C-alpha positions as CSV (number, residue, x, y, z in Angstrom):
1,M,-15.6,-14.4,2.2
2,S,-14.2,-15.8,5.5
3,V,-12.7,-14.0,8.5
4,V,-9.2,-15.3,9.1
5,W,-7.3,-14.4,12.3
6,I,-3.5,-14.6,12.1
7,V,-1.7,-14.7,15.4
8,T,2.0,-14.4,16.0
9,T,3.4,-16.0,19.2
10,G,6.2,-15.2,21.7
11,N,7.2,-15.3,25.4
12,S,4.2,-13.1,26.4
13,D,1.6,-15.6,25.3
14,V,1.8,-18.2,28.1
15,K,2.6,-17.3,31.7
16,L,2.4,-18.9,35.2
17,T,0.3,-17.9,38.2
18,D,2.8,-19.8,40.5
19,D,5.7,-22.2,40.2
20,T,4.2,-25.2,42.0
21,G,5.7,-28.4,40.6
22,W,8.5,-26.6,38.7
23,G,11.3,-28.5,40.4
24,H,9.8,-31.8,39.4
25,L,9.2,-30.8,35.8
26,R,12.7,-29.4,35.4
27,I,14.3,-32.6,36.6
28,K,12.1,-34.6,34.3
29,K,13.1,-32.5,31.3
30,I,16.7,-31.8,32.3
31,E,18.2,-33.2,29.1
32,Q,16.0,-31.1,26.8
33,L,16.8,-28.0,28.9
34,Y,20.6,-28.5,28.5
35,S,21.2,-27.9,32.2
36,C,20.6,-24.2,31.7
37,G,19.1,-23.7,35.2
38,F,15.9,-22.2,34.0
39,S,13.3,-21.2,36.6
40,P,10.2,-19.1,36.6
41,T,10.9,-15.4,37.0
42,E,8.5,-12.9,38.5
43,E,7.5,-10.0,36.2
44,S,8.3,-6.5,37.5
45,N,4.9,-5.2,36.7
46,S,2.7,-8.1,37.8
47,D,2.5,-11.1,40.0
48,L,2.8,-13.5,37.1
49,L,5.8,-15.7,36.4
50,T,7.5,-16.1,33.0
51,L,9.7,-18.7,31.3
52,P,11.3,-18.6,27.8
53,A,8.6,-19.9,25.4
54,R,10.5,-23.1,24.3
55,V,11.1,-23.9,28.0
56,M,7.4,-23.4,28.8
57,G,6.4,-25.7,26.1
58,I,8.9,-28.4,27.0
59,A,8.0,-28.4,30.6
60,Y,4.2,-28.1,30.5
61,G,3.3,-29.2,27.0
62,D,2.7,-32.9,28.0
63,A,1.4,-32.0,31.5
64,I,-1.4,-29.6,30.5
65,E,-4.2,-31.3,32.5
66,T,-2.2,-31.3,35.6
67,Y,-1.0,-27.7,35.5
68,W,-3.7,-26.0,33.4
69,E,-5.0,-23.9,36.2
70,R,-1.5,-22.5,36.7
71,L,-1.2,-21.3,33.1
72,T,-2.5,-17.9,32.1
73,F,-2.8,-16.2,28.7
74,P,-3.1,-12.4,29.1
75,L,-2.9,-11.3,25.5
76,L,-5.0,-14.1,24.1
77,D,-7.7,-13.6,26.7
78,G,-8.0,-10.0,25.6
79,F,-8.3,-11.0,22.0
80,C,-10.8,-13.7,22.6
81,Q,-13.0,-11.5,24.8
82,E,-13.1,-9.0,21.9
83,F,-14.4,-11.6,19.6
84,K,-17.1,-12.5,22.1
85,T,-18.1,-8.8,22.4
86,D,-18.1,-8.2,18.6
87,K,-19.6,-11.3,17.0
88,K,-19.2,-10.0,13.4
89,N,-15.4,-10.3,13.8
90,K,-15.5,-13.9,15.1
91,P,-12.9,-15.8,13.0
92,D,-13.8,-18.6,10.7
93,R,-10.3,-19.9,10.8
94,I,-7.2,-19.2,13.0
95,I,-3.6,-19.4,11.8
96,V,-1.1,-19.5,14.6
97,L,2.4,-18.6,13.6
98,L,5.1,-20.4,15.6
99,T,8.9,-20.2,15.5
100,D,11.6,-22.9,15.5
101,Q,15.3,-22.0,15.0
102,E,16.6,-25.4,15.9
103,A,18.6,-25.8,12.6
104,I,20.7,-22.7,13.2
105,F,21.8,-23.1,16.8
106,D,24.0,-26.0,17.7
107,D,24.2,-27.8,21.1
108,Y,27.0,-25.4,22.3
109,S,24.8,-22.3,21.6
110,R,21.8,-23.9,23.3
111,G,23.8,-24.2,26.5
112,D,23.4,-20.5,26.9
113,A,20.1,-19.6,28.5
114,A,20.1,-16.3,26.6
115,C,20.3,-18.0,23.1
116,P,17.3,-17.0,20.8
117,Y,16.7,-20.8,20.5
118,W,14.9,-20.7,23.8
119,Q,12.6,-17.9,22.7
120,D,11.1,-20.2,20.0
121,T,7.4,-20.9,20.4
122,Y,7.2,-24.2,18.5
123,T,6.8,-26.3,21.7
124,L,3.8,-24.2,22.8
125,Q,1.6,-25.8,20.1
126,P,-0.2,-28.4,22.4
127,I,-0.8,-25.7,25.1
128,L,-2.2,-23.2,22.5
129,K,-4.3,-26.0,20.9
130,H,-5.8,-26.7,24.3
131,Y,-6.4,-23.0,24.9
132,F,-8.2,-22.5,21.6
133,T,-10.3,-25.6,22.3
134,Q,-11.5,-24.1,25.5
135,A,-12.2,-20.7,23.8
136,F,-13.8,-21.9,20.5
137,G,-14.8,-25.5,21.1
138,E,-13.3,-28.8,20.2
139,K,-14.8,-29.1,16.7
140,F,-13.5,-25.6,15.7
141,A,-10.1,-26.3,17.2
142,N,-9.7,-29.6,15.3
143,E,-11.0,-28.3,11.9
144,K,-10.3,-24.5,11.8
145,I,-7.0,-23.9,13.6
146,E,-3.8,-24.2,11.7
147,F,-0.3,-24.0,13.1
148,S,2.4,-22.6,10.8
149,V,6.1,-22.6,11.7
150,L,8.8,-20.1,10.7
151,K,11.8,-22.4,10.5
152,P,15.1,-21.0,9.1
153,Q,17.3,-23.6,7.5
154,Q,20.8,-24.4,8.6
155,G,23.2,-21.6,7.8
156,A,20.5,-19.1,7.4
157,D,19.9,-15.9,9.3
158,G,17.8,-16.0,12.5
159,L,14.4,-14.5,13.0
160,D,15.8,-11.2,14.2
161,D,17.0,-10.5,10.6
162,W,14.4,-8.4,8.8
163,D,15.1,-9.5,5.3
164,A,15.4,-13.2,6.0
165,T,12.3,-13.1,8.2
166,L,10.3,-11.3,5.5
167,T,11.2,-13.9,3.0
168,L,10.1,-16.7,5.3
169,V,6.8,-15.0,6.1
170,R,6.1,-14.6,2.4
171,L,6.8,-18.2,1.7
172,E,4.4,-19.2,4.6
173,L,1.7,-17.0,3.3
174,A,2.0,-18.6,-0.2
175,R,1.7,-22.0,1.5
176,W,-1.4,-20.9,3.4
177,E,-3.0,-19.9,0.1
178,E,-1.9,-23.1,-1.6
179,N,-3.4,-25.1,1.3
180,K,-6.6,-23.0,1.1
181,W,-6.3,-21.8,4.7
182,I,-6.7,-18.3,3.4
183,S,-7.6,-16.5,0.1
184,K,-7.3,-13.0,-1.3
185,S,-11.1,-12.5,-0.9
186,D,-10.9,-13.1,2.9
187,R,-11.1,-10.4,5.6
188,V,-7.9,-10.8,7.6
189,I,-7.4,-9.9,11.3
190,V,-3.8,-9.8,12.4
191,S,-2.5,-9.9,16.0
192,H,1.2,-9.2,15.5
193,Q,2.5,-8.0,18.9
194,A,4.2,-11.3,20.0
195,G,7.5,-12.5,18.5
196,T,10.5,-10.6,17.4
197,P,10.2,-7.1,15.9
198,A,11.2,-8.6,12.5
199,I,8.4,-11.1,12.6
200,S,5.9,-8.5,13.7
201,S,6.9,-6.1,10.8
202,A,7.1,-8.9,8.2
203,V,3.6,-10.2,9.1
204,Q,2.2,-6.6,8.9
205,L,3.9,-5.8,5.6
206,T,3.1,-9.1,3.9
207,C,-0.6,-9.0,4.9
208,L,-1.0,-5.4,3.8
209,I,0.6,-6.0,0.5
210,R,-1.5,-9.1,-0.2
211,F,-4.9,-8.2,1.3
212,G,-4.8,-4.4,1.3
213,K,-7.7,-2.6,3.0
214,K,-9.3,-5.9,4.0
215,V,-6.7,-6.2,6.8
216,E,-7.5,-5.2,10.4
217,F,-5.2,-5.3,13.4
218,L,-6.3,-6.7,16.7
219,V,-4.0,-5.3,19.5
220,S,-4.1,-5.6,23.2
221,S,-2.1,-5.0,26.4
222,E,-0.8,-7.7,28.7
223,L,-1.5,-5.6,31.7
224,A,-4.9,-4.3,30.6
225,P,-6.7,-6.8,28.4
226,D,-9.8,-4.6,28.5
227,R,-8.0,-2.2,26.2
228,T,-8.0,-4.7,23.4
229,K,-9.2,-3.0,20.2
230,F,-9.4,-3.3,16.4
231,L,-7.3,-0.9,14.2
232,K,-8.3,-0.5,10.6
233,G,-5.6,-1.6,8.2
234,S,-6.6,1.1,5.7
235,S,-4.4,3.8,7.1
236,Y,-1.4,1.4,7.4
237,F,-2.1,0.2,3.8
238,E,-2.3,3.7,2.4
239,T,1.0,4.7,4.2
240,L,2.6,1.6,2.6
241,Q,1.2,2.3,-0.8
242,F,2.2,6.0,-0.8
243,K,5.8,4.9,0.1
244,K,5.6,2.4,-2.8
245,L,4.4,5.3,-5.1
246,E,7.5,7.3,-4.2
247,D,9.7,4.3,-5.0
248,L,8.0,3.7,-8.4
249,L,8.2,7.4,-9.3
250,A,11.9,7.3,-8.5
251,R,12.2,4.6,-11.1
252,D,9.9,6.4,-13.6
253,D,7.6,3.4,-13.5
254,Y,4.4,5.2,-14.5
255,A,2.5,2.0,-15.2
256,G,3.3,0.8,-11.7
257,V,2.2,4.2,-10.3
258,A,-1.2,3.9,-12.0
259,S,-1.7,0.4,-10.7
260,V,-1.0,1.4,-7.1
261,V,-3.2,4.5,-7.4
262,Q,-6.1,2.3,-8.5
263,S,-5.6,0.1,-5.4
264,L,-5.9,3.1,-3.2
265,E,-9.5,3.8,-4.2
266,L,-9.2,7.5,-3.6
267,E,-12.2,9.7,-2.8
268,D,-13.4,12.1,-5.4
269,S,-11.5,15.5,-5.2
270,V,-9.8,18.1,-7.3
271,L,-6.5,16.4,-6.5
272,K,-7.8,13.0,-7.7
273,V,-8.9,14.6,-11.0
274,K,-5.5,16.2,-11.5
275,L,-3.8,12.9,-10.6
276,E,-5.8,11.0,-13.1
277,H,-5.1,13.5,-15.8
278,L,-1.4,13.4,-15.1
279,L,-1.4,9.6,-15.2
280,E,-3.2,9.6,-18.5
281,L,-0.5,11.9,-19.9
282,A,2.2,9.5,-18.5
283,K,0.4,6.6,-20.1
284,L,0.4,8.3,-23.5
285,W,4.0,9.3,-23.2
286,N,5.0,5.8,-22.1
287,A,3.4,4.5,-25.2
288,A,5.3,7.0,-27.4
289,K,2.0,8.7,-28.4
290,F,3.7,12.1,-28.2
291,D,1.3,14.1,-30.4
292,E,-1.7,12.9,-28.3
293,F,0.3,13.5,-25.1
294,A,1.0,17.1,-26.2
295,N,-2.6,17.7,-27.2
296,R,-3.9,16.5,-23.8
297,M,-1.5,18.8,-21.9
298,G,-3.8,21.6,-23.0
299,L,-2.9,25.2,-22.2
300,V,0.3,24.3,-20.4
301,T,1.8,22.8,-23.6
302,P,5.1,24.5,-24.3
303,I,5.7,26.2,-27.7
304,R,8.4,23.7,-28.6
305,V,5.8,21.1,-29.6
306,R,5.5,23.1,-32.8
307,E,9.1,22.5,-33.7
308,W,10.0,19.6,-36.0
309,W,12.6,18.2,-33.6
310,W,10.7,18.0,-30.2
311,K,9.6,14.4,-30.5
312,G,13.2,13.2,-31.1
313,Y,14.0,14.4,-27.6
314,E,10.9,12.7,-26.1
315,M,11.8,9.4,-27.8
316,A,15.4,9.6,-26.5
317,Y,14.3,10.3,-23.0
318,L,11.9,7.4,-23.2
319,A,14.9,5.3,-24.1
320,V,16.6,6.5,-20.9
321,V,13.5,5.7,-18.8
322,R,13.3,2.2,-20.4
323,M,16.9,1.6,-19.3
324,K,16.1,2.8,-15.9
325,N,13.1,0.4,-15.8
326,G,15.5,-2.5,-16.6
327,D,14.5,-3.0,-20.3
328,P,17.7,-2.5,-22.4
329,T,16.0,-4.0,-25.5
330,E,13.4,-1.3,-25.5
331,A,16.1,1.3,-24.6
332,L,18.1,0.4,-27.7
333,F,15.0,0.4,-29.9
334,H,13.9,3.8,-28.7
335,S,17.4,5.3,-28.8
336,V,17.8,4.3,-32.5
337,R,14.3,5.5,-33.3
338,A,15.2,8.9,-31.7
339,I,18.2,9.6,-33.8
340,E,16.9,8.1,-37.0
341,G,13.5,9.6,-36.6
342,L,15.0,13.0,-35.9
343,I,17.2,12.9,-39.0
344,C,14.1,12.0,-41.0
345,E,12.3,15.1,-39.5
346,W,15.4,17.1,-40.4
347,A,15.2,15.9,-44.0
348,I,11.5,16.8,-44.2
349,A,12.2,20.2,-42.7
350,T,15.3,20.8,-44.9
351,H,14.4,19.1,-48.2
352,G,10.6,19.3,-48.0
353,S,10.1,20.4,-51.6
354,N,12.1,17.3,-52.8
355,I,10.1,14.8,-50.7
356,H,6.7,13.3,-51.2
357,Y,4.8,10.6,-49.3
358,S,3.8,7.1,-50.3
359,F,0.4,5.7,-49.4
360,I,-1.3,2.4,-50.1
361,K,-4.1,3.0,-52.5
362,L,-7.5,1.9,-51.3
363,D,-10.3,0.4,-53.4
364,R,-14.0,1.5,-53.0
365,N,-14.4,-0.8,-50.0
366,G,-11.5,0.7,-48.2
367,N,-9.2,-2.3,-48.8
368,P,-5.7,-2.1,-50.3
369,A,-6.0,-2.0,-54.1
370,L,-3.9,-4.6,-55.9
371,D,-2.2,-4.7,-59.3
372,A,-2.3,-7.6,-61.8
373,R,0.5,-9.4,-59.9
374,G,-1.4,-9.1,-56.6
375,S,1.0,-6.4,-55.2
376,K,-0.3,-3.4,-53.3
377,I,-0.6,-0.3,-55.4
378,R,1.1,2.8,-54.1
379,E,0.3,6.4,-54.8
380,Y,2.1,9.6,-53.9
381,D,1.1,12.8,-52.3
382,S,2.9,16.0,-51.4
383,R,0.9,16.0,-48.2
384,R,2.3,14.0,-45.3
385,Y,-1.1,13.0,-43.9
386,R,-4.3,11.7,-45.3
387,G,-6.7,12.0,-42.4
388,D,-5.1,10.1,-39.6
389,K,-2.8,8.1,-41.9
390,E,0.9,9.2,-42.2
391,G,2.7,8.5,-45.5
392,S,6.2,7.2,-45.8
393,P,8.7,9.9,-46.9
394,I,10.2,9.1,-50.3
395,A,12.9,11.2,-52.0
396,K,12.0,12.7,-55.3
397,H,14.4,12.5,-58.2
398,T,14.8,16.3,-57.9
399,I,16.5,16.1,-54.6
400,D,19.8,17.9,-54.1
401,A,22.3,16.8,-56.8
402,K,25.0,16.4,-54.1
403,F,22.9,13.7,-52.6
404,G,22.4,12.0,-55.9
405,N,26.1,11.9,-56.5
406,A,26.6,10.4,-53.1
407,L,24.5,7.3,-53.7
408,K,26.9,4.4,-53.6
409,Y,24.9,1.7,-55.4
410,P,23.2,1.7,-58.8
411,N,20.0,0.3,-57.4
412,Q,19.8,3.4,-55.1
413,K,19.9,5.7,-58.1
414,D,17.3,3.5,-59.8
415,D,15.1,3.7,-56.7
416,L,15.5,7.5,-56.7
417,N,14.4,7.8,-60.3
418,R,11.5,5.4,-59.7
419,N,10.2,7.3,-56.7
420,K,11.1,4.4,-54.4
421,L,14.0,5.7,-52.4
422,G,12.6,5.7,-48.8
423,L,14.2,8.0,-46.3
424,Y,15.4,5.6,-43.6
425,G,18.6,3.7,-42.7
426,R,21.7,4.3,-44.8
427,V,19.9,6.4,-47.4
428,L,18.8,8.8,-44.7
429,Y,22.3,9.0,-43.2
430,T,23.8,9.6,-46.7
431,L,21.4,12.5,-47.2
432,F,22.4,14.0,-43.9
433,E,26.1,13.6,-44.5
434,S,25.8,15.1,-48.0
435,T,23.7,18.1,-47.3
436,F,24.0,19.1,-43.7
437,E,25.2,22.7,-43.3
438,P,27.6,23.7,-42.2
439,N,29.2,20.4,-43.1
440,S,32.3,21.3,-41.0
441,R,30.3,20.6,-37.8
442,L,30.2,16.9,-38.7
443,T,34.0,16.7,-38.6
444,D,35.0,14.6,-35.6
445,H,31.5,14.8,-34.1
446,P,30.4,11.6,-32.4
447,I,27.3,11.4,-34.6
448,S,29.4,9.4,-37.1
449,I,29.0,6.4,-34.8
450,V,25.4,6.3,-36.0
451,W,26.2,5.2,-39.5
452,E,29.7,3.8,-39.0
453,Q,28.7,1.3,-36.2
454,L,25.2,1.7,-34.7
455,A,23.3,0.7,-37.9
456,D,25.1,-2.7,-38.1
457,E,25.1,-3.3,-34.4
458,R,21.4,-2.5,-34.2
459,N,20.6,-5.0,-37.0
460,E,22.7,-7.7,-35.4
461,L,21.2,-7.3,-31.9
462,F,17.6,-7.1,-33.2
463,H,17.9,-10.3,-35.2
464,R,18.9,-12.5,-32.2
465,L,16.2,-14.5,-30.4
466,R,17.3,-13.4,-26.9
467,G,17.2,-10.3,-24.7
468,M,20.1,-7.9,-24.5
469,T,22.1,-6.4,-21.6
470,P,22.6,-2.7,-20.8
471,Q,26.3,-3.1,-21.7
472,E,25.4,-4.3,-25.2
473,V,23.3,-1.2,-25.7
474,Y,26.1,1.1,-24.6
475,E,28.7,-0.7,-26.8
476,A,26.3,-0.5,-29.8
477,W,26.6,3.3,-29.4
478,G,30.4,3.0,-29.0
479,K,30.3,3.7,-25.2
480,G,31.0,1.9,-22.0
481,N,28.4,3.0,-19.5
482,Q,25.0,4.7,-19.1
483,E,26.3,8.2,-18.5
484,Q,28.4,8.1,-21.8
485,W,25.5,6.6,-23.7
486,T,23.1,9.3,-22.5
487,K,25.5,12.0,-23.4
488,I,26.2,10.8,-26.9
489,L,22.5,10.5,-27.5
490,L,22.0,14.1,-26.3
491,D,24.9,15.4,-28.4
492,C,23.7,13.8,-31.6
493,L,20.1,15.2,-31.1
494,N,21.4,18.7,-30.3
495,L,23.6,18.6,-33.5
496,V,20.7,17.5,-35.8
497,A,18.2,19.9,-34.2
498,G,20.5,22.8,-33.7
499,Q,19.6,23.0,-30.0
500,S,21.7,23.2,-26.9
501,F,19.8,21.2,-24.2
502,V,21.9,20.2,-21.2
503,S,20.1,17.0,-20.6
504,L,17.5,14.7,-22.1
505,K,15.4,15.1,-19.0
506,S,15.3,18.9,-19.3
507,A,14.5,18.6,-23.1
508,S,11.5,16.3,-22.4
509,L,8.0,17.6,-21.6
510,M,7.6,14.4,-19.4
511,S,10.0,15.9,-16.8
512,Q,7.4,18.5,-15.9
513,V,4.6,15.9,-15.8
514,H,6.8,13.8,-13.5
515,K,7.3,16.8,-11.2
516,D,3.6,17.5,-11.1
517,L,2.9,13.8,-10.3
518,E,5.3,14.0,-7.3
519,E,3.6,17.2,-6.0
520,V,0.1,15.9,-6.4
521,I,0.9,12.5,-4.8
522,K,2.6,14.3,-1.9
523,A,-0.5,16.5,-1.5
524,I,-2.9,13.6,-1.4
525,A,-0.7,11.7,1.0
526,S,-0.8,14.6,3.5
527,Y,-4.4,15.4,2.9
């Protein structure tokens, strides 16, 4: 593991003790200075003189030996003194971040002395290289100091734009890693005070996201270099991560929440135990393991989990969450499972005596038993479960005569008589239409879209080798947007279950777990 020091640069880095020779230097560089009339300005709070960074570099960059004694580095002096005081923090490599906005400011703009172009630090490179050679030695300066330039392209936003600057800093960091200037295992020291506020924030944010708690900040004062100090990045990192947790929870991204919590390395506490329990519940729910999810809830499990219909609402709300997570394919899959699965549960609850369950017969070794043709042998049981195995519901030939008369195809009647009529798809919908009471409630109810359109749309979409869009999901359900899709899903479930929930969220047990997660995370953040 190496110690890497990242230094941003700005007008505060290089100053003058006096302006001896300035007139000569200005005349010599007059073309590069665009006749802006620059001259050293005395600071209000010190005897030092300042120039815009680009001007300082143009004027003094190739006259370092002559004017070196007149150059001073208040911030860098404070930083380097701290490294001499605390040897364990001495950097193994230094990355100096320069700026160059040449591409976005034309000659006309550069004619204004107040143009941000003149604040760029790109021309300071030879001066800074000489400074670090004096501070760390020539060998170190030649081998271990890297200069990196934030350089917006023509037509891009300047380095005062937060989003554009953040993008540039991220690209530079990726380049540093590619060049092996820095690695994720390194301990990183950041001095971010120089440069625009956008650069300072972008460097802080990017380093914290990439290196987490291994980041420290080395800060100083131009007026009091002796006040230079290290600040642990852990508190910054945790603040950043807790904000990220809020954003992830707002998107119902429970896998993302779990990943961020792991990175925080929280100390053992009652709150941590509760948080881990809630995240385990969220993980189970996210995987549609609703029975295990309910069992793990313990004493707080609502009585509704004993009802045959409760998992249908959980599956439907999971579909809504998947859509919110940006996964319309999963959203359609779970929404179809929700309604078809609920109708199947309705059939079992309503026609239980006329349903039995198909299981694959096992031989003495626990392997599927095969008949003479090599096909798996099935056997039937009135019980739904054999151990942890759930059987497939099959209609007995004794099922309601009304349903038998509703079968449209001869092979369906044959399957019914041969104990092979599985309760899924159109068979299930036909059973529901034929025997749902009171049947009048089906008249003009939007649930008809399930068998009149959704079944075919689902099959067509699922057999394409591509993803799908949210709009395709809504249209498969005969709707035009997410709100309408969510409402028809809720209306269909309420009809089948005979319930009157006002939203899928309120019908789901996950909504309470989500609320508890918000409260626990908030409590830990303020602890």
